[in-house]
C-alpha positions as CSV (number, residue, x, y, z in Angstrom):
1,M,-0.2,-0.1,0.0
2,T,1.1,3.6,-1.0
3,L,1.5,6.4,1.7
4,R,-1.4,8.0,-0.2
5,A,-3.6,5.1,-0.1
6,R,-2.7,4.1,3.6
7,A,-3.5,7.9,4.8
8,L,-6.7,7.5,3.2
9,H,-7.4,4.4,4.9
10,L,-6.6,6.0,8.2
11,L,-8.7,9.0,7.7
12,L,-11.9,6.9,7.2
13,L,-11.5,5.2,10.6
14,T,-14.4,6.5,12.8
15,D,-12.6,5.3,16.2
16,A,-10.6,7.8,17.6
17,D,-8.5,5.6,19.5
18,Q,-8.0,3.2,16.7
19,K,-7.0,6.0,14.4
20,A,-4.6,7.4,16.7
21,R,-2.7,4.1,17.5
22,E,-2.7,3.1,13.6
23,T,-1.7,6.4,12.5
24,Q,1.3,6.2,14.8
25,L,2.2,2.9,13.2
26,F,2.0,4.9,9.8
27,D,4.9,3.1,7.9
28,L,7.2,5.7,6.2
29,A,9.2,3.5,4.1
30,Q,5.9,2.6,1.7
31,P,6.1,4.0,-1.8
32,A,4.6,7.7,-2.0
33,G,2.2,6.7,-5.0
34,A,2.1,10.4,-6.0
35,G,0.8,9.5,-9.3
36,D,-2.0,7.4,-8.2
37,S,-5.4,8.5,-9.0
38,L,-7.7,8.1,-6.0
39,V,-10.9,9.3,-5.7
40,A,-12.6,10.6,-2.6
41,P,-15.1,8.3,-1.0
42,E,-18.0,8.9,1.2
43,G,-17.5,9.4,5.0
44,I,-14.4,11.7,5.1
45,P,-13.1,12.4,7.6
46,G,-14.1,9.3,9.6
47,R,-14.7,10.3,13.4
48,P,-16.6,9.2,16.2
49,A,-20.4,10.1,17.1
50,R,-19.1,11.9,19.9
51,P,-18.2,14.6,20.5
52,V,-21.2,16.6,19.3
53,L,-20.1,19.2,17.1
54,V,-21.5,22.5,17.5
55,P,-20.9,26.5,16.4
56,H,-17.7,27.6,18.3
57,T,-20.3,30.3,19.8
58,Q,-22.1,27.9,21.7
59,L,-18.7,26.4,23.4
60,R,-18.9,27.2,26.9
61,R,-15.3,26.6,28.9
62,G,-16.1,27.3,32.4
63,S,-13.5,28.1,35.3
64,L,-10.2,26.5,35.5
65,A,-10.7,26.3,39.0
66,T,-13.4,23.4,38.7
67,P,-12.8,20.0,37.6
68,H,-15.2,20.5,34.9
69,G,-13.6,23.7,33.5
70,H,-10.2,22.0,34.0
71,A,-11.4,19.0,31.8
72,T,-13.0,21.2,29.2
73,L,-9.8,22.9,28.5
74,L,-8.1,19.7,28.3
75,H,-10.6,18.4,25.9
76,A,-10.5,21.3,23.6
77,V,-7.0,20.7,23.0
78,A,-7.7,16.7,22.6
79,H,-10.1,17.6,20.1
80,I,-7.3,20.0,18.1
81,E,-5.1,17.4,18.0
82,F,-7.6,14.8,16.7
83,N,-8.5,17.0,14.1
84,A,-5.0,17.6,13.1
85,I,-4.6,13.7,12.6
86,N,-7.1,14.2,10.1
87,L,-6.0,17.3,8.3
88,A,-2.2,15.9,7.9
89,L,-3.8,12.4,6.7
90,D,-6.0,14.5,4.1
91,A,-2.9,16.6,2.9
92,V,-1.0,13.0,2.2
93,W,-3.8,11.5,0.0
94,R,-5.7,14.2,-1.7
95,F,-3.2,15.9,-3.5
96,A,-1.3,14.0,-6.3
97,G,1.7,14.8,-8.5
98,M,3.9,16.2,-5.6
99,P,7.6,15.3,-4.8
100,D,7.6,12.2,-2.6
101,Q,9.3,14.1,0.6
102,Y,6.0,16.2,0.7
103,Y,4.0,12.8,1.5
104,L,6.8,11.9,3.7
105,D,6.5,15.1,5.7
106,W,2.7,15.1,6.0
107,A,2.6,11.4,7.2
108,R,5.3,12.3,9.9
109,V,3.2,15.2,10.7
110,A,0.3,12.7,11.2
111,R,2.1,10.4,13.5
112,E,3.2,13.0,15.7
113,E,-0.4,14.4,16.0
114,A,-1.5,11.0,16.8
115,Y,0.9,11.0,19.7
116,H,-0.1,14.5,20.8
117,F,-4.0,13.2,20.9
118,G,-3.1,10.3,23.1
119,L,-1.0,12.1,25.3
120,M,-4.0,14.8,26.0
121,R,-6.6,11.7,26.0
122,D,-4.9,10.0,28.8
123,H,-4.4,13.0,31.0
124,L,-7.9,13.9,30.3
125,A,-8.8,10.5,31.6
126,T,-6.8,11.2,35.1
127,L,-9.8,13.6,35.8
128,G,-12.1,11.1,35.0
129,F,-13.3,12.3,31.5
130,A,-12.9,10.9,28.0
131,Y,-12.7,12.4,24.6
132,G,-16.1,13.0,23.8
133,D,-17.6,14.0,26.9
134,F,-17.7,17.5,26.2
135,P,-19.2,19.3,22.7
136,A,-16.6,20.7,20.2
137,H,-16.5,22.6,16.9
138,D,-15.2,21.9,13.4
139,A,-13.7,25.0,12.1
140,L,-10.4,23.3,11.2
141,W,-12.1,20.7,9.1
142,R,-14.2,23.2,7.3
143,M,-11.4,25.1,6.2
144,T,-9.8,21.8,5.2
145,E,-13.2,21.3,3.0
146,R,-12.8,25.0,1.3
147,T,-9.4,24.4,0.3
148,S,-10.0,20.6,-1.1
149,G,-9.4,21.6,-4.5
150,D,-6.5,24.2,-4.2
151,L,-3.2,22.7,-2.6
152,L,-1.4,26.2,-2.4
153,A,-4.6,27.6,-0.5
154,R,-4.5,24.6,1.6
155,M,-0.9,25.0,2.8
156,A,-1.5,28.8,3.1
157,L,-4.6,28.7,5.5
158,V,-4.4,25.5,7.2
159,P,-1.0,24.9,8.6
160,R,0.2,28.3,8.2
161,T,-3.1,30.0,9.7
162,L,-5.0,28.0,11.6
163,E,-2.7,25.6,13.1
164,A,0.1,28.5,13.7
165,R,-2.6,29.8,16.2
166,G,-1.5,27.1,18.3
167,L,1.9,28.6,18.5
168,D,0.6,31.7,20.0
169,A,-2.3,29.9,22.1
170,S,0.2,27.5,24.0
171,P,2.1,29.7,26.4
172,P,-1.2,31.4,27.6
173,M,-2.7,27.9,28.1
174,Q,0.6,26.6,29.8
175,A,0.4,29.7,32.3
176,K,-3.5,28.8,33.1
177,L,-2.5,25.1,33.8
178,R,0.4,26.1,35.8
179,G,-1.8,28.5,37.7
180,I,-3.9,25.4,39.0
181,G,-0.9,22.9,39.7
182,D,-1.5,21.0,36.5
183,V,2.3,20.0,35.9
184,R,1.4,17.3,33.5
185,G,-0.7,19.4,31.5
186,V,2.0,22.0,31.2
187,E,4.5,19.3,30.0
188,I,2.2,17.8,27.4
189,L,1.8,21.4,25.9
190,G,5.3,21.8,25.8
191,I,5.7,18.7,23.7
192,I,2.8,19.8,21.4
193,L,4.3,23.3,21.0
194,R,7.7,21.9,20.2
195,D,6.4,19.5,17.5
196,E,3.9,22.0,16.1
197,I,6.7,24.5,15.3
198,G,8.1,21.9,12.9
199,H,4.3,21.1,11.5
200,V,4.1,25.0,10.8
201,A,7.2,25.0,9.2
202,V,6.3,21.9,6.9
203,G,3.4,24.2,5.5
204,N,5.4,27.2,5.3
205,R,8.2,25.3,3.2
206,W,5.8,23.6,0.9
207,Y,3.4,26.8,0.7
208,R,6.8,28.8,-0.6
209,W,7.8,25.6,-3.0
210,L,4.4,26.1,-4.7
211,C,4.7,29.8,-4.8
212,E,8.2,29.5,-6.3
213,R,7.1,26.9,-8.8
214,A,4.0,28.8,-10.0
215,G,6.1,32.5,-10.0
216,L,4.2,34.2,-7.1
217,D,5.2,36.3,-4.3
218,P,4.2,34.4,-1.0
219,V,3.3,37.3,0.9
220,P,0.8,39.0,-1.2
221,Q,-0.5,35.6,-2.6
222,Y,-1.3,34.8,0.9
223,E,-3.2,38.1,1.5
224,L,-5.1,37.2,-1.6
225,L,-5.8,33.5,-0.5
226,A,-7.0,34.6,2.9
227,S,-9.5,37.0,1.4
228,R,-10.7,34.5,-1.3
229,Y,-11.3,32.0,1.4
230,E,-12.3,33.9,4.0
231,A,-9.7,33.0,6.5
232,P,-10.2,34.4,10.0
233,R,-7.1,36.9,10.7
234,P,-4.8,35.9,13.6
235,Q,-5.1,38.1,16.9
236,P,-2.4,38.9,19.1
237,P,-0.7,38.2,21.2
238,F,1.8,36.3,19.0
239,N,4.4,33.9,19.9
240,E,6.7,35.6,17.5
241,A,9.9,33.6,18.6
242,A,8.0,30.3,17.6
243,R,6.7,31.8,14.4
244,R,10.3,32.3,13.3
245,Q,11.3,29.1,14.3
246,A,8.5,27.8,12.0
247,G,9.7,29.9,9.1
248,F,7.6,33.1,9.1
249,S,9.6,36.2,7.7
250,E,10.2,39.3,9.7
251,D,7.6,40.9,6.8
252,E,5.1,38.3,7.5
253,L,5.3,38.9,11.2
254,A,5.0,42.8,10.5
255,R,1.7,42.3,8.7
256,L,0.4,40.2,11.3
257,A,0.5,43.2,13.8
258,S,-0.6,45.8,11.3
259,P,-4.3,46.5,10.6
260,P,-5.5,44.5,7.8
261,R,-5.5,45.7,4.2
262,S,-8.4,46.5,2.2
């Protein structure tokens, strides 16, 4: 089985624990199958019946001083990591004709996202809760669907925009967990932040590669794509150190801090 065919198989799995377990065993030695013609079947992405998905405006976190509020935050992170498994797997199978390294990069990302999900799921269990016990939103996957026919937009707006928000959000979340004495939660978020820098860097690398191949300037092209696909504008505070490590240029960082252009 090729990397792309295996990724599609994993993407269709509906049991969260099985998906995470089998994705962590993703065999990177398989041929990429870059030229294979794969057709999107019904049921993408495979996901469990729970959590119930609702608009993000309906989500309520509650106070971290309560076990319920604490668990809600951990569940939200676990849900992000579960979605990130699907995002990486979709990037592997959906887009044909890329260099083999592209598929290896995203398969490796999928394995690490599965590891992150397992860490947070197991930590959530120490509070007496399981993945699926709280409602969640589906914003990450909706952007994945919107960019399903445009690899350049996918690289611009999923890893470099939505997932890059995790670089900004992790330190404040760590501070909150530290404040309630959740040492393990802080450690797990540190692992996730370390690896997510690499994942966003993968998105940056392939976005720029695609821009170069098409003769496009990546900075104004990003603004055009963000407008076309109605991507949310990242809000401060920004983790500039992590974003630099992930490959954002000084020009891009300066534009983040400036008012949106018409």
